[in-house]
N, C-alpha and C positions, 0 to 999 in steps of 0.2 A: 484158802485162797481169799483174799479181799479184792475184789474187782465190781464195779459197777458201768452200766451204759444205761444213759438217759438221754431224751429227746424231750425238749420243752421250749415255751416263749419265755424270753427276759420280762420280770415283773418291773425293771426299771434300768435306765443306763447302767452299766457298768461302772466302777469305781477304781481308780489306780493310786496306789501309795508307792511311791520311791523312799528306799531307805539310804543312810549315810554311804554304807558300804558298795552302793550302785546296784543292789537289786532291786525288784520289783515286785509287787502283788497285785493282782487285779482280782476283784469280787464281784460277784453277780448272782441273782437268784434266779433259778429256772422254776416255773410253773409245769409241773409235770402231770398230765391226765391221768386219773387212776382208772384205768380199764375195766377193773373188777367192781367198781362202784356203781350202783343202782342210780344214783344222781350223777350232777356234774362235777364231781368232788375231783380237785388237785393237790399233791403234795407239793411244797414249796420247798425247794433244794438249795442250800447256799453252796456255790463253788467257788474254789481257789484256784487261781492260775498264775503260776510264778514266771518270771522272766520276760525274754521277747514274746513268747506266745500271749502272756497275758497284756502286753503292751499292743498287741495286735488286736485281742477283744475289745480294749477300751476304744482302740479308734475306729474299728467297723462294727461294732455290735450296738444295737439301741434296743430302748424298751418296746417289747412286741415282737422282734424279729425271735425266728426259731434257731435253736442250737443243739447240738447234739454234743455229747461230752463223755469220754472214757476215763475212768480213774480208779481211786480207791476211795473209801470210806474212812474218816477220822472224826473220834468223837472228842470234843473239847469238854471242859470242866470250867465254870466259874459261879460264883454267888452274886446273886440279882442283889436289888437295893433293899428288897424286905429279906435278906438273910437266906434265901432258898437258893441249895445247890442245884445248878442247871446243866444238862449234859447234851448240848445241841450236835447233831450228826452234820457234818460238812463232808462235800465232795473236794477231793484234791485231784484237779484235772490233771492228765497225762497227754490227753489230745482233745482239743476242740474243733468241732467241724460247724462252720459258719454255713447254714442252710438257708439263710435268707441275706441278701445284699442289700445295701441302699440302691435304689433306684439311681441311675446314670445321671439323670437330668433334675431329678427331685431330693438330692442326697441331704441329710439333715444338716443343719448349720455347722455342727461341730465337725463332721467328715470334710466339707467344704474349707473350712479353717484349716484342718491338717493338712489338706491337699497344697494350699497355697502356701504354706510355711516353708 
């Protein structure tokens, strides 16, 4: 079984890409605390969210916000500029929980702009 549940803080605002066929992909990175480490170490996990849930992530999540993700792990492969083959592990989200919302009166500018459209 390939299943993962993580909770962490976004390291930067989510990025949304729209494709010609109408599909969309939102990506962001979560800093997940390593509770077993003796220091304040964290793992940085890249998350991919497809379709309308991804569009909602891009609209409401911001850097520093808490989010919970349920999904599966996927290993990609690419060759970097130095010719080294890399195998990054990504989380493909099936469910994203917004554990923090913008303050109603102090919403980030991006959220305010989205509401006025």
